[in-house]
Residue frames as qw, qx, qy, qz and C-alpha x, y, z in Angstrom:
[[0.010, 0.877, 0.480, -0.012, 0.07, 0.04, 0.01],
 [0.250, -0.821, 0.094, 0.505, 2.87, 2.54, 0.75],
 [0.494, -0.043, 0.550, 0.672, 4.60, 1.92, -2.53],
 [0.225, 0.673, 0.527, 0.468, 1.78, 3.62, -4.73],
 [0.232, -0.946, -0.200, 0.104, 1.67, 6.53, -2.29],
 [0.495, -0.599, 0.281, 0.563, 5.36, 6.94, -2.43],
 [0.438, 0.280, 0.603, 0.605, 5.29, 6.84, -6.26],
 [0.083, 0.839, 0.458, 0.283, 2.58, 9.42, -6.32],
 [0.378, -0.871, -0.003, 0.315, 4.59, 11.69, -3.89],
 [0.561, -0.286, 0.434, 0.645, 7.63, 11.22, -6.02],
 [0.325, 0.507, 0.569, 0.561, 5.76, 12.13, -9.22],
 [0.112, -0.946, -0.300, -0.042, 4.32, 15.25, -7.50],
 [0.466, -0.717, 0.169, 0.490, 7.73, 16.36, -6.31],
 [0.494, 0.072, 0.555, 0.666, 9.03, 15.86, -9.94],
 [0.144, 0.762, 0.535, 0.335, 6.03, 17.81, -11.25],
 [0.291, -0.932, -0.101, 0.191, 6.70, 20.72, -8.72],
 [0.530, -0.453, 0.352, 0.624, 10.41, 20.81, -9.71],
 [0.390, 0.299, 0.606, 0.626, 9.54, 21.03, -13.38],
 [0.040, -0.881, -0.445, -0.155, 6.98, 23.71, -12.63],
 [0.397, -0.841, 0.028, 0.366, 9.44, 25.71, -10.68],
 [0.485, -0.190, 0.472, 0.711, 12.08, 25.42, -13.47],
 [0.262, 0.573, 0.599, 0.494, 9.58, 26.54, -15.99],
 [0.165, -0.940, -0.296, 0.026, 8.59, 29.45, -13.86],
 [0.491, -0.624, 0.213, 0.569, 12.25, 30.44, -13.42],
 [0.420, 0.134, 0.576, 0.688, 12.69, 30.34, -17.23],
 [0.067, 0.778, 0.536, 0.322, 9.55, 32.51, -17.70],
 [0.291, -0.908, -0.108, 0.280, 10.76, 35.09, -15.22],
 [0.475, -0.350, 0.424, 0.687, 14.11, 35.26, -17.02],
 [0.302, 0.435, 0.629, 0.570, 12.25, 35.75, -20.33],
 [0.114, -0.909, -0.400, -0.025, 10.16, 38.40, -18.72],
 [0.457, -0.718, 0.113, 0.512, 13.25, 40.14, -17.45],
 [0.453, -0.066, 0.517, 0.723, 14.79, 40.06, -20.92],
 [0.152, 0.678, 0.579, 0.425, 11.67, 41.46, -22.65],
 [0.252, -0.919, -0.242, 0.183, 11.49, 44.26, -19.98],
 [0.472, -0.531, 0.262, 0.653, 15.13, 45.10, -20.68],
 [0.356, 0.277, 0.607, 0.655, 14.51, 45.24, -24.42],
 [0.000, 0.843, 0.481, 0.240, 11.62, 47.67, -23.81],
 [0.376, -0.831, -0.002, 0.409, 13.68, 49.84, -21.42],
 [0.509, -0.242, 0.432, 0.704, 16.49, 49.99, -23.97],
 [0.253, 0.513, 0.633, 0.522, 14.11, 50.85, -26.78],
 [0.202, -0.914, -0.347, 0.054, 12.53, 53.62, -24.69],
 [0.467, -0.694, 0.164, 0.523, 15.99, 55.03, -23.95],
 [0.436, -0.172, 0.547, 0.693, 17.69, 54.71, -27.24],
 [0.109, 0.385, 0.651, 0.646, 14.69, 55.68, -29.57],
 [0.158, 0.069, 0.344, -0.923, 12.86, 57.85, -27.04],
 [0.463, -0.232, -0.661, -0.543, 9.73, 55.74, -27.53],
 [0.433, -0.211, 0.587, -0.650, 7.11, 55.51, -24.64],
 [0.465, 0.050, -0.831, -0.300, 6.22, 51.87, -24.77],
 [0.082, -0.068, -0.865, 0.490, 5.11, 51.07, -21.29],
 [0.066, -0.591, -0.804, 0.004, 1.55, 50.81, -20.03],
 [0.055, -0.616, -0.267, 0.739, 1.54, 54.39, -19.08],
 [0.080, 0.405, -0.425, -0.806, 1.70, 55.15, -22.73],
 [0.002, 0.185, 0.934, 0.306, -0.64, 52.49, -23.87],
 [0.394, 0.094, 0.085, -0.910, -3.80, 54.57, -24.50],
 [0.701, 0.191, 0.480, -0.492, -7.18, 53.08, -24.99],
 [0.782, 0.476, -0.226, -0.334, -6.73, 51.95, -28.62],
 [0.373, 0.474, -0.787, 0.133, -3.45, 50.06, -27.97],
 [0.338, -0.152, 0.779, -0.506, -4.72, 48.66, -24.63],
 [0.733, 0.228, 0.287, -0.573, -7.94, 47.61, -26.18],
 [0.749, 0.485, -0.398, -0.214, -6.28, 45.85, -29.18],
 [0.217, 0.425, -0.846, 0.239, -3.64, 44.19, -27.08],
 [0.433, -0.067, 0.743, -0.507, -6.26, 42.78, -24.60],
 [0.799, 0.376, 0.031, -0.468, -8.60, 41.74, -27.51],
 [0.547, 0.545, -0.632, -0.069, -5.63, 39.97, -29.19],
 [0.006, -0.325, 0.877, -0.352, -4.66, 38.17, -25.98],
 [0.629, 0.080, 0.555, -0.539, -8.18, 37.11, -25.19],
 [0.772, 0.453, -0.241, -0.375, -8.53, 35.74, -28.76],
 [0.600, 0.440, -0.661, 0.097, -5.44, 33.64, -28.31],
 [0.209, 0.070, -0.850, 0.478, -5.91, 32.74, -24.72],
 [0.471, -0.433, -0.383, -0.667, -9.71, 32.38, -24.29],
 [0.692, -0.435, -0.560, 0.135, -9.38, 30.60, -20.86],
 [0.392, -0.121, -0.339, 0.846, -7.86, 33.64, -19.37],
 [0.006, -0.788, -0.590, 0.176, -10.37, 36.03, -17.91],
 [0.271, 0.767, 0.160, 0.559, -10.80, 39.58, -19.26],
 [0.447, -0.892, 0.035, -0.065, -10.23, 40.83, -15.72],
 [0.791, -0.377, 0.247, 0.414, -6.87, 39.12, -15.60],
 [0.601, 0.425, 0.303, 0.605, -5.85, 40.51, -19.05],
 [0.010, -0.897, -0.124, -0.424, -7.05, 44.03, -18.19],
 [0.663, -0.738, 0.046, 0.121, -5.08, 43.72, -14.91],
 [0.794, 0.063, 0.159, 0.584, -1.87, 43.30, -16.87],
 [0.264, 0.562, 0.164, 0.766, -2.36, 47.06, -17.72],
 [0.119, -0.121, -0.494, 0.853, -3.37, 48.05, -14.24],
 [0.386, -0.054, -0.161, -0.907, -6.97, 48.45, -15.47],
 [0.541, 0.121, 0.698, -0.454, -10.31, 46.98, -14.62],
 [0.351, 0.308, 0.834, 0.295, -12.50, 44.98, -16.99],
 [0.198, 0.843, 0.421, -0.270, -14.69, 47.93, -17.29],
 [0.070, -0.707, 0.337, 0.618, -11.83, 49.93, -18.89],
 [0.281, -0.006, 0.830, 0.482, -11.86, 47.44, -21.78],
 [0.188, 0.672, 0.716, 0.040, -15.51, 48.15, -22.40],
 [0.045, -0.890, -0.083, 0.446, -14.83, 51.85, -22.09],
 [0.232, -0.472, 0.573, 0.628, -11.99, 51.58, -24.56],
 [0.293, 0.316, 0.845, 0.317, -14.24, 49.65, -27.00],
 [0.150, 0.829, 0.535, -0.063, -16.74, 52.41, -26.82],
 [0.164, -0.798, 0.153, 0.559, -13.96, 55.06, -27.42],
 [0.612, 0.725, -0.161, -0.272, -13.62, 53.89, -31.02],
 [0.243, -0.555, 0.781, 0.154, -10.85, 51.48, -30.59],
 [0.812, 0.263, -0.283, -0.437, -10.99, 48.48, -32.97],
 [0.836, -0.320, 0.444, -0.034, -10.47, 44.91, -32.12],
 [0.102, 0.601, -0.724, -0.322, -7.64, 43.02, -33.59],
 [0.951, 0.158, 0.002, -0.264, -8.22, 39.72, -35.61],
 [0.974, 0.085, -0.040, 0.205, -5.90, 36.79, -35.29]]
């Protein structure tokens, strides 16, 4: 009886280790992309960050992400920009256009 439990625990430990490694990789990727954005802002004097993402850009980005990640809630996607879900509807009403594919 103890062997199946031990195998299950070992499998869960391995899954946890794999998940932690994947998270570490994604954090590194996020850091790299953030660095690229920072350098582009400095070198080309381009405001790229969420502060500069006005309603049309924010609306299109959230719409695109929702299309490609339908299981992620609109609230979560809007939260990436520090906005509520209502902001997406407001942006839609402000004349922004949805992005396809």
